[in-house]
ZABAKE-717585 format. One line per field, with one value per residue (C-alpha): residue number from 1; residue in one letter; x, y, z. Coordinates in pm, whole numbers, plus 50000, padded with zeros to 5 digits. Example, Ala and Ser with C-alpha at 12.3 -4.5 7.8 and 13.67 -1.06 7.14 Angstrom:
2
num (1  2);
residuo (a  s);
c1 (51230  51367);
c2 (49550  49894);
c3 (50780  50714);
END
This chain:
543
num (1  2  3  4  5  6  7  8  9  10  11  12  13  14  15  16  17  18  19  20  21  22  23  24  25  26  27  28  29  30  31  32  33  34  35  36  37  38  39  40  41  42  43  44  45  46  47  48  49  50  51  52  53  54  55  56  57  58  59  60  61  62  63  64  65  66  67  68  69  70  71  72  73  74  75  76  77  78  79  80  81  82  83  84  85  86  87  88  89  90  91  92  93  94  95  96  97  98  99  100  101  102  103  104  105  106  107  108  109  110  111  112  113  114  115  116  117  118  119  120  121  122  123  124  125  126  127  128  129  130  131  132  133  134  135  136  137  138  139  140  141  142  143  144  145  146  147  148  149  150  151  152  153  154  155  156  157  158  159  160  161  162  163  164  165  166  167  168  169  170  171  172  173  174  175  176  177  178  179  180  181  182  183  184  185  186  187  188  189  190  191  192  193  194  195  196  197  198  199  200  201  202  203  204  205  206  207  208  209  210  211  212  213  214  215  216  217  218  219  220  221  222  223  224  225  226  227  228  229  230  231  232  233  234  235  236  237  238  239  240  241  242  243  244  245  246  247  248  249  250  251  252  253  254  255  256  257  258  259  260  261  262  263  264  265  266  267  268  269  270  271  272  273  274  275  276  277  278  279  280  281  282  283  284  285  286  287  288  289  290  291  292  293  294  295  296  297  298  299  300  301  302  303  304  305  306  307  308  309  310  311  312  313  314  315  316  317  318  319  320  321  322  323  324  325  326  327  328  329  330  331  332  333  334  335  336  337  338  339  340  341  342  343  344  345  346  347  348  349  350  351  352  353  354  355  356  357  358  359  360  361  362  363  364  365  366  367  368  369  370  371  372  373  374  375  376  377  378  379  380  381  382  383  384  385  386  387  388  389  390  391  392  393  394  395  396  397  398  399  400  401  402  403  404  405  406  407  408  409  410  411  412  413  414  415  416  417  418  419  420  421  422  423  424  425  426  427  428  429  430  431  432  433  434  435  436  437  438  439  440  441  442  443  444  445  446  447  448  449  450  451  452  453  454  455  456  457  458  459  460  461  462  463  464  465  466  467  468  469  470  471  472  473  474  475  476  477  478  479  480  481  482  483  484  485  486  487  488  489  490  491  492  493  494  495  496  497  498  499  500  501  502  503  504  505  506  507  508  509  510  511  512  513  514  515  516  517  518  519  520  521  522  523  524  525  526  527  528  529  530  531  532  533  534  535  536  537  538  539  540  541  542  543);
residuo (m  k  n  k  k  r  k  t  g  l  l  f  a  v  t  v  t  a  v  a  a  v  y  i  g  f  s  i  f  f  q  s  h  f  c  f  g  t  k  i  d  g  i  s  v  g  g  r  g  v  a  g  v  e  k  l  i  r  k  e  i  e  n  y  s  l  t  l  l  e  r  e  d  m  t  e  t  i  d  g  n  s  i  s  l  e  p  v  f  q  g  e  v  q  s  l  l  e  q  q  k  g  y  m  w  i  m  t  l  f  q  g  k  e  l  e  l  a  k  a  i  a  y  d  e  v  a  l  a  d  v  l  q  g  l  s  v  a  d  r  e  k  q  r  k  p  v  d  a  t  y  s  a  y  d  v  s  d  g  y  t  l  v  p  a  d  y  g  t  m  i  d  k  t  a  l  e  s  a  v  t  e  a  i  l  r  l  d  e  e  i  n  l  s  e  e  g  c  y  v  d  p  v  v  g  d  d  d  d  e  l  l  t  l  i  e  d  l  n  c  y  v  g  t  v  i  t  y  e  f  g  d  e  k  e  v  l  d  a  q  t  i  h  t  w  l  g  d  k  n  g  k  i  a  v  d  q  e  a  v  l  d  f  v  k  m  l  a  k  s  y  n  t  a  y  h  p  k  e  l  e  t  s  y  g  k  t  v  t  i  s  n  g  f  y  g  w  r  i  d  n  e  g  e  v  a  q  i  l  a  d  l  t  t  g  e  h  v  t  r  e  p  i  y  a  q  t  a  n  c  h  g  e  n  d  y  g  d  s  y  v  e  i  n  l  t  a  q  h  l  f  l  y  k  d  g  e  l  v  i  d  t  d  f  v  s  g  d  v  a  k  g  h  a  t  p  t  g  a  f  g  v  t  y  t  t  t  d  a  v  l  r  g  e  d  y  e  t  p  v  k  y  w  m  p  f  a  g  d  v  g  m  h  d  a  t  w  r  r  s  f  g  s  n  i  y  k  t  n  g  s  h  g  c  i  n  l  p  l  s  a  a  k  k  i  y  e  t  i  d  k  g  y  a  v  l  v  y  t  l  p  g  t  e  s  t  a  v  q  q  a  d  a  a  n  i  v  n  l  i  n  s  i  g  p  v  t  l  e  s  e  t  v  i  v  n  a  r  n  l  y  n  a  l  p  d  s  a  k  g  y  v  t  n  i  d  t  l  t  a  a  e  a  a  l  a  q  i  k  a  e  q  e  a  a  q  q  a  a  q  p  i  e);
c1 (95478  95154  95047  95085  94862  94612  94593  94553  94262  94096  94122  93969  93689  93623  93618  93386  93161  93162  93086  92809  92674  92684  92519  92250  92195  92147  91927  91704  91723  91618  91311  91170  91389  91479  91815  92103  92119  91733  91541  91170  91074  91425  91420  91697  91524  91813  91796  91453  91141  90786  90715  91044  90985  90637  90767  91027  90749  90523  90813  90880  90527  90511  90770  90593  90516  90391  90545  90322  90520  90303  90319  90542  90798  90558  90555  90340  90363  90101  90224  90113  90036  89784  89567  89635  89821  89912  89988  89736  89919  89717  90002  90188  90525  90480  90389  90724  90910  90757  90861  91226  91463  91662  91919  92028  92125  92483  92396  92162  92427  92665  92420  92141  91775  91514  91147  90824  90546  90194  90104  89760  89728  89461  89400  89137  88939  88771  89112  89257  88972  89025  89400  89336  89086  89345  89622  89727  89711  89333  89254  89016  89114  89483  89420  89467  89243  89404  89428  89432  89736  89661  89836  89984  89864  90048  90399  90595  90919  90778  90455  90218  90368  90259  90121  90185  89902  89893  89840  89728  89696  89342  89300  89064  88946  88836  89157  89361  89182  89222  89592  89683  89492  89653  90001  89949  89825  90150  90344  90500  90727  90628  90379  90386  90041  90095  90191  89907  89652  89539  89515  89251  89456  89373  89174  89433  89792  90119  90155  89817  89840  89542  89672  90020  89872  89665  89978  90155  89865  89839  90207  90162  89881  90067  90372  90181  90263  90049  90190  89913  90025  89808  90029  90317  90147  90163  89975  90109  89902  90107  90095  90031  89676  89635  89677  89376  89155  89267  89114  88999  88684  88653  89032  89062  89192  88913  88940  88705  88578  88375  88715  88877  88587  88639  88998  88898  88648  88931  89126  88830  88765  89119  89168  88834  88774  88447  88159  88422  88431  88672  88868  88901  89097  88872  88976  88842  89106  88884  88862  88537  88445  88248  88051  87836  87909  88060  88395  88701  88860  88633  88759  88544  88505  88392  88643  88933  88821  88830  89174  89308  89180  89353  89677  89681  89694  90025  90224  90407  90499  90280  90282  89972  89680  89350  89079  88881  88514  88590  88920  89019  89298  89553  89610  89677  89508  89312  89221  89105  89467  89530  89290  88929  88620  88536  88175  88076  87700  87687  87917  87756  88116  88318  88700  88857  89200  89432  89759  89730  89695  89368  89233  88917  88673  88325  87982  87702  87340  87252  86928  86622  86597  86243  86111  86295  86559  86866  87184  87327  87645  87921  88228  88146  88316  88223  88007  88100  88128  87942  87830  87491  87291  86912  86822  86472  86247  85883  85827  86118  86332  86644  86928  87286  87621  87825  87690  87907  87685  87846  87559  87290  87105  87278  87567  87736  87630  87600  87284  87267  86916  87048  87177  87335  87502  87589  87436  87121  86942  86928  86712  86402  86502  86751  86792  86640  86958  87233  87508  87416  87723  87818  87887  88258  88310  88132  88346  88673  88561  88459  88794  88973  88801  88711  88530  88603  88730  88665  88378  88352  88033  87988  87834  88037  87846  88026  88132  87824  87887  87875  87560  87394  87516  87385  87056  87020  87118  86867  86585  86680  86695  86334  86223  86363  86196  85864  85882  85733  85624  85710  85420  85387  85277  85603  85783  85764  85910  86189  86289  86295  86504  86754  86784  86838  87096  87280  87275  87458  87832  88038  88120  87752  87644  87797  87536  87261  87258  86972  87098  87062  86694  86663  86868  86638  86323  86452  86507  86167  86003  86187  86059  85703  85711  85866  85605  85338  85470  85484  85124  85009  85192  85041  84689  84717  84511  84699  84606);
c2 (92760  92873  92511  92450  92727  92624  92271  92400  92623  92345  92114  92377  92425  92052  92026  92309  92170  91828  91965  92171  91874  91675  91953  92006  91637  91579  91891  91732  91404  91559  91700  91342  91217  91341  91494  91305  91367  91404  91229  91204  91136  90992  90768  90829  90878  91041  90936  90783  90876  90897  90519  90426  90654  90522  90172  90255  90405  90110  89878  90100  90086  89706  89688  89937  89862  90077  90010  90097  90218  90121  90173  89975  89925  89710  89730  89586  89617  89658  89529  89725  89395  89302  89595  89576  89905  90046  90393  90569  90788  91072  91259  91376  91240  91390  91726  91714  91628  91916  92159  92044  92266  92017  92268  92291  91924  92006  92193  91913  91660  91834  91979  91718  91802  91668  91655  91564  91376  91414  91045  90914  90584  90323  90044  89809  89965  89641  89466  89759  89732  89365  89425  89692  89468  89186  89395  89299  89658  89662  89347  89459  89175  89275  89644  89805  90088  90423  90531  90908  91050  91133  91217  90986  90939  91162  91042  91182  91216  91310  91461  91427  91315  91257  90905  90889  90809  90465  90561  90209  90060  90119  90214  90470  90270  90579  90765  90458  90414  90780  90792  90475  90581  90909  90758  90511  90787  90971  90642  90703  90424  90442  90604  90669  90581  90782  91096  91050  91031  90670  90592  90671  90870  90924  91244  91354  91321  91351  91712  91821  92175  92137  91817  91966  92276  92054  91854  92182  92321  91999  92012  92381  92290  92006  92241  92459  92436  92624  92635  92737  92910  92867  93051  92805  92524  92472  92268  92195  92136  92014  91756  91462  91602  91829  91564  91373  91680  91713  91584  91733  91822  91896  91921  92169  92123  92050  92067  91861  92160  91921  91763  92107  92202  91866  91966  92308  92155  91928  92240  92402  92095  92099  92472  92644  92753  92933  92776  92568  92567  92818  92779  93113  93163  93425  93731  93545  93283  93005  92847  92837  92665  92876  92650  92894  93172  93216  93383  93223  93145  93038  92963  93102  92768  92923  93206  92955  92732  93027  93124  92767  92759  93092  92971  92650  92849  93022  92693  92892  92824  93024  93087  93229  93202  93071  93300  93360  93451  93545  93586  93575  93739  93467  93097  92857  92720  93040  93204  93523  93578  93836  94115  94057  94175  93950  93967  93780  93764  93623  93895  94160  94273  94346  94338  94486  94349  94486  94305  94124  94463  94542  94861  94901  94695  94802  94687  94661  94558  94268  94124  94109  93748  93768  93898  93636  93877  93705  93806  93502  93344  93264  93372  93647  93915  94280  94335  94695  95007  95345  95651  95833  95531  95475  95127  95015  94730  94655  94868  95100  95349  95451  95687  95595  95755  95445  95128  94807  94504  94160  93899  94008  94302  94243  94465  94709  95057  95344  95359  95716  95656  95420  95544  95213  94910  94560  94377  94174  94457  94234  93980  94194  94528  94438  94526  94379  94161  94428  94512  94858  95044  95374  95640  95679  95295  95273  95558  95390  95059  95222  95390  95066  94790  94760  94529  94168  94217  93917  93931  93630  93611  93350  93270  93164  93077  93207  93532  93719  94049  94036  94236  93984  93698  93866  93931  93564  93447  93673  93534  93168  93294  93438  93105  92903  93121  93081  92700  92733  92418  92121  91916  91703  92020  92187  91954  92174  92482  92263  92106  92446  92599  92319  92335  92712  92686  92415  92619  92908  92951  92861  93227  93300  93013  93185  93451  93196  93229  92994  92680  92480  92562  92414  92115  92056  92105  91833  91590  91661  91609  91275  91166  91251  91063  90756  90762  90777  90495  90281  90360  90264  89932  89861  89926  89658  89344  89023  88737);
c3 (14654  14483  14415  14793  14892  14627  14770  15125  15027  14825  15134  15360  15120  15093  15482  15528  15272  15434  15773  15641  15467  15784  15989  15735  15710  16074  16093  15839  16025  16356  16198  16235  16516  16867  16899  17059  17434  17465  17750  17794  18153  18211  17905  17650  17311  17107  16731  16769  16586  16721  16682  16843  17139  17188  17175  17445  17669  17619  17730  18023  18135  18090  18360  18596  18958  19251  19584  19890  20193  20485  20863  21086  20806  20590  20201  19929  19554  19280  18940  18644  18458  18723  18633  18252  18262  17917  17768  17540  17278  17136  16959  17267  17142  16804  16976  17166  16847  16663  16948  16891  16694  16493  16380  16749  16755  16837  17152  17269  17198  17440  17698  17686  17715  17957  17837  18017  17846  17965  17933  17914  18099  18076  18328  18438  18712  18823  18840  19051  19297  19328  19383  19648  19825  19839  19992  20340  20456  20358  20555  20844  21066  21056  21125  21464  21564  21643  22012  22110  22281  22644  22974  23233  23590  23828  23919  24216  24008  23672  23727  23440  23109  22748  22674  22303  22057  21901  21530  21450  21103  21016  20648  20506  20205  20009  20070  19974  19654  19561  19643  19464  19145  19136  19188  18899  18666  18749  18723  19061  19161  19530  19762  20138  20276  20590  20403  20163  20447  20367  20747  21010  21243  21613  21693  21942  21823  22000  21890  21984  22119  22348  22508  22549  22708  22938  23050  23107  23325  23527  23615  23696  23946  24114  24147  24377  24746  25005  25355  25602  25917  26236  26489  26568  26372  26000  25738  25392  25082  24802  24500  24720  24779  24482  24218  24353  24269  23898  23581  23251  23080  22710  22685  22965  23317  23571  23955  24175  24380  24607  24703  24759  24983  25183  25235  25360  25583  25722  25807  25962  26175  26301  26350  26383  26747  26701  26903  27098  27476  27630  27951  28148  28470  28609  28802  29114  29090  28979  28621  28435  28119  27881  27646  27450  27197  26865  26947  26778  26446  26164  25813  25518  25336  25002  25015  25089  24806  24577  24696  24653  24299  24223  24393  24189  23855  23957  24030  24307  24669  24893  25272  25418  25660  25533  25433  25749  25790  26156  26344  26714  26918  26876  26799  27079  27383  27449  27129  27313  27429  27692  27567  27662  27848  28144  28259  28577  28587  28938  29087  28846  28796  28471  28410  28096  28007  27743  27665  28002  28194  28380  28219  28439  28641  28743  28869  28616  28587  28349  28213  28435  28551  28677  28350  28137  27999  28157  27972  27776  27888  27620  27443  27195  26986  26978  26662  26626  26850  26794  26977  27017  26946  27011  27142  27045  27152  27164  27469  27484  27293  27484  27371  27487  27453  27395  27227  27205  27094  27126  27103  26865  27017  27354  27428  27670  27712  27954  28162  28305  28437  28707  29039  29144  28991  29103  29391  29300  29116  28797  28952  28963  28805  28538  28177  27867  27836  27796  28042  28199  28288  28463  28198  28287  28264  27933  27805  27910  27762  27427  27400  27456  27261  26892  26651  26732  27089  27304  27548  27794  27976  28262  28601  28904  29219  29527  29386  29480  29651  30041  30045  29815  30018  30338  30172  30055  30397  30565  30347  30469  30828  30787  30617  30915  31163  31001  31062  31422  31608  31385  31227  30916  30747  30815  30575  30264  30445  30604  30277  30091  30370  30353  29970  29978  30241  30053  29749  29924  29869  30173  30223  30267  30487  30789  30769  30838  31216  31297  31119  31441  31450  31100  31201  31508  31300  31052  31347  31495  31156  31120  31464  31386  31060  31224  31499  31238  31050  31362  31447  31107  31129  31472  31341  31073  31172  31251  31010);
END
C-alpha cells in the first residue's frame, strides 16, 4: 500500500515538472514569437517571429487592391502592383512583439488577441497619378454636370413639387486624388467616392432647406382663395390667377406686383362706379342722366394690392370687399340707392330722401350765372359736415351756421342774409356757387346727412317755377311787340324772338300771348325778302 502511494506521488511530481517545463519553454519561445491566437490587422501570426510576420504582411500587400464605388452603380479597381505598392518596416512588428507578455500565452491561446500595426506604405506617386488619370470616372467626356434641384411648374392637382437635383458624375480631381491616396495609405479595400466628396455636387440639393421652404411658401400662396363681394355679385381670385404672379428671387418667393396691380385694375374697371354717368328718376317724374361728378365706388388700387399680398401669406380662404378709396350707398344699378340729396338747378328746388322717404324739400339759390359762378352739375358725395364755419373767398368772408361741402369749395349752407329763395334769383343775384338755403332747411339737412351722402345736381328744362316761366314769357312778349312795322332790319329781332320762344318749355309757351304777331312778322319778312330777290334778278342784263 505504501509503494502504491509512493508511485502516485512520483507520477504527480513528474507531471507537474513536465507541465512546468512546457509552460516555461513556450514562455521563452514567445519572447521572440507571437503567441498562438494572435492576429495583426486580421492576419494570423501565432508562432511566427518578426521576419515571418513581415513576410506575411508583404505577401498580403502584394495582393492588395482598392475598389472605387462610383455613382450609378459603377466600380473600378486600382491594383497595388500597378503603383508598386510595398510595405516599409521600421521596427513596428518588433515593437508589437516586445509589448507581448509571453508568459500569458495560454490566455492568448484560448481568448485570442487582435493587434493593429501602424504600417508605413510606399508607392510610386507618378504611377498613381497615371492610374487616376486613366480611370473611366475621371474621363471628362464621360462626366455629366450636376443640375440643381428646383421646383416644378404649377400643377392644378399637385401644386408645386420638388424637381430633384441631377447629381451628375463630374469628378473633383483634387478630392479624388486625396481620397484615394488616404485610402491606399490605410490599405482600405474599398472607397465610396460620393461619401468621400469626390464629386462636384449641385449647389442646391434635394434636401436644401431654402428650396423646401420656397416650395412650401408657393403652395401656401396658391392655396389662398379670395372671394370678393360686390353686393349680389362675386369675383373669385384663386390659384388659377395667383400662380401666374409667382416666382422666386434669391431663393425667396417673389410676387409680380405689377401683375397684381393689373388684376386690381381689372376689378376696378368692372366695379368702380365713380365718375360714371348716373340715371336718376327725378321728383318731377322725368329721368335725367348725370354725367359729371365723382360719386360712386372707387377701389384703392395700392391698398388692395397690399391687402392681396398680405392675404397670400396666410393660404386661407377669405371673403371680403376690396379696399375702397371711396364708397357709395349700395351696389347695383344706382349706387346712390334711396338716400340722396336731389338738387334741380333749373327749378331751384332741393329734395332730401332718406331710405326712400322724403325728409324735406325746399327752394334755394344757386351760383350766379351772370357772374360766371354757376353751380356745377354732377353726382357728388358730401365731403364732411360742420357747424359755425366761415366761408372765405377773394372778395368775401361769410359766417354760416351749417356747412356741408360736396364739390370742392361748393356746398350747401344756410343764407340768413337772403329774404327769398327759388325763382330766377340765381341768374343775376346768385351765390359764388354754393346752394344757399333757408336756415331751417339747412338745419334739417345737416341733422339728416353725413360724410359721403350722395348729392345729385342736374338741370331739367321745363321744371322752372310758374313765376319764372311767366317772366321768361313776358320778356318774349315784349320782344315781339318791339318788332313794329316789318322791314329787312327787323330780321334780327324776329329770329331772336323765335329762338327764345322755341326754347321755352311747353308749359310756358302758353304765356306768350302775341305769338300770332310773331308768326305774321315772319311771313311779312319772308315776303319782303322774296320781292327783293325777284327785283335783283329782273335788274340783271340779258346777254
